[in-house]
N, C-alpha and C positions, 0 to 999 in steps of 0.2 A: 272385408278382405284383410284389414289390418289385424283383426282378431285371429284369423286363420294363419297369417304369417307368424304372429306371436306364438301361437300354439305350436307351429312347426319348429320354430327356433327353440322353444322350450323343450320339446321332445328331443331335439338333436343334442342340446346341452346335457339333458338328463342321461341320454344314451352314452354320450362321451364320458360323463362322470363315471358311470358304471363300468365302461370298458377300461378306463384308467385304473379304477380300483381293482378290477379283476386281474389286470396285468400285474399290478403291484403285488397282489396276493399270490399269484402264480410264481412270482419271483422270490418273495420273502417269507411267505407263511409255511408252516409245517402242515402239509395236507395229510389226509387220512392214509394210513399205511396198509390197512387190510383190504383184500380184494373181495372177499365174500363174508357176509355176516356170520354164516354158519361155521366157518372154520377160523374166524378171527380170534386172537388170543384174548382171554379175560384173566390172565394170570397176574398176581401182584408183582409190583416192580421193586418192592423192598424199601420204600421210603417212609412207611408208617411205623411208629414204635411198636414193638412186640408187646401185646398186653400181658403175656406170660411173665415178662421180666420188668414191666413198667406199670406200677400200681397207681400213678397219679392220674387225675382227671385230664382228659384230652378232648379238644375240639379241633377238627381239621376240615377245611373246605377245599375241594379238589375241582379241577377243570381239565378236560381233555378234548382234543379236536373230535368233532362228530364223525360218524361213519360216512364213507363215500365222498361224493362231490361236495356235500354240504360242509365237509371239513375245511374246505378252502375259505369259507365264510365265517364259521363260528365254532364255539365249543359247547360241550355239555358240562354242567356243573352238578355237584352233589355235596352233601354235608355228612360228615362222620363224627360220632361222639362216643366217648368211653368214660363213664363215671368212675370215680375213685374205686379201685379194687376190682373192677369188672374184668372178666376174662375174654371179652370180645367187644367188637365195635358194633354200634347200631348206625345204619346208613339211612338217610332221608334223601329221596330224589323223586323227581317226576319223570315218568316214562310214558311217552306218547302212545305206544302200541297197546297199552292196557285199555285205552278208550275203546278199542275195537270190540272188546267183549263187554262193554257197558260197565266196566269196573272203574274204581277211582284211579286216577293217574298217579296218585301219590303212593309210592312204595316205601315201606319202612321194614327193614329186615337186618339180620346180623350177617356180616361177611367181612372179608378183608377190605379196608377202605381204599387201598391204593391199587386196585385192579385196573388193568388196561381197559379202555373203553373201546371195545371191538377193534383191538389192535393198536390203538393210539395211546401213547404214554401220558399219564396224568401228571399234572404239576400241582403243588400246594399253593393255594391262594390265601389261606389264613391258617394260623397255627397257634392255639392257646392251650396252656397247660398249668396245672398246679392250683393254688389257692383261688377260690372264687369261681372256678370253672364248673363245678357241680351245679351251682345255682344257675349259671348260663345254660347248661344242658337242659334244665327244667324249662327255662324260657324258650329254648329252641323247640322243645317238644310241644309246648302250648301253641307257639306260632305256627308250627307245621300243621297241627291239627285244626287250625282255624283258617288255613289256606282257602281262599274263596273260589278257586277254579278246579275243584276236585274232579269234575266231570268234563272239563274242557281242556283241549290241547290244540294249539296251532303253531306250526313251526315258525312262521313269520307273519306278523310281528310279535306274536304271543297271544295268549299265555302259553309258556313252555317251561322247560326245566330251569332256565335262567330266571324266568319270572318268579318261580317258586323260591329259588335261592335268594333273590333280591327281596322277596316278601319277608322271609325269615330274617334277613340282615337288617331290614328296616325296623323290625320288632326287637332285635337284639343289637343295638348300636355298639355295644361293647366289643363286638367282633371287629369293628373298624375295617370292614371288608371292602376292598377296592376291586370290584369286578372289572375285568378288562373289556375293552370295546368289542372284542370278539364274542362276548356273552350276549348275543342278540336275544332280545326279549326281556332283559333286565329293566328296561325303561317302560314296559307296558304297565299302565295303571288302570286299565278298564275304562269305566265311565268317569273316573276321577281325572282331573287335569292338573292338579297341584298336590304335591306330596313332598316328603323328605326324599333326598337322594337315596339310592340303594344302600349306601352305608348307614343310613339312619340319621345322618347329619345334613346340615345345609338345607337346600330346597331344590325342587325339580318341577318343571312344567313340561308336560308331555301330552301329545294328542295321539292316543291309542298306540304309543310306541313308535310312531311314524315321523313325528316332528316335535322337537323340544330342545330344552336347554337345562343344564343342572350346574349348580355351584355348591361346592362343599369343601371343607377343610381336609377331607380324606381323598375325594376323587379329583379335586381341582375344579376345572371348568370343562364341560363337554357340550357339544352340539350334536343333535341327533337328526339325521335326514334320511327318511325312508328306512329306518332301522339301523343305519350305519352311523357309528359314533366317531367323532373327531374331537380331540381335546388336548389339554395341557395340564400336567400336574407339577406342582412346585416343591413337593416334599417327599422324596427327592425329585429334582427336575426330570420330567419325562414327557414324551409326546405320545399321544394315543391316536392310532389309525385303524380304520376298518381292515379286516383280514389279517393285518400284520400284528396288531395287538399293542401292548404297552412297551415302549422302548426308552430306557433311561438314557439321557444325553451325556452322562458321565462328567458333568461339570463339578459335581460334588460327590465325593466318594462315600459320604455318610448322610443319612437323613438330617434335615435341619432340626435343631432343638432349641427350646426357649432358654434364655439365660436365667 
């Protein structure tokens, strides 16, 4: 009987946590803007450098709220690269619906990198340019083509588009990519339980992306519970919350630097 009571209390606590998180997300998050996928905008928003006038090598990582009700919970991420002198960007991203036709979920193609994700405005999560970036672009291509879940896709807890971006980031730690807590799937490690954090630094313990902890000089400290990430970053000081994302606390106007 005590076991039954404990289970009942546990379910009630878990349900209460999810309700609180959902209410917070409804209040503070940017939810999906588009009503229907077939008429949702995929137009560029004008935040990517024009390759016609910018010859330097560029790497940018983007994220945008996912389509529909899922946008309350998480974002979709992708990676865009432009080698020196290239006249277009190459985009790397995982798209779940490709699995329906038994194709690889990894899509590599040329297009504008800053297009809306079915109506939702993207934001830049990482931006590297200039010297040394061409070498990193080669590393990104190698990492993308060694992605282990080419035929697999699961919205929650992964592997999904954010699992892919985290995979590449671990292989290219020079990106120093701090994926927000809304990038659900970034902590999915498959049958591994210990790895580097998604930034490629520090360490992470994760049980199928459902329960875990990470500590890193880039991400700070994060706790993962059922795919929802809570954490604190100290450079600059910021709090990380599910649905809401990463919010700087404003105590320091500039990132901390070493003397």
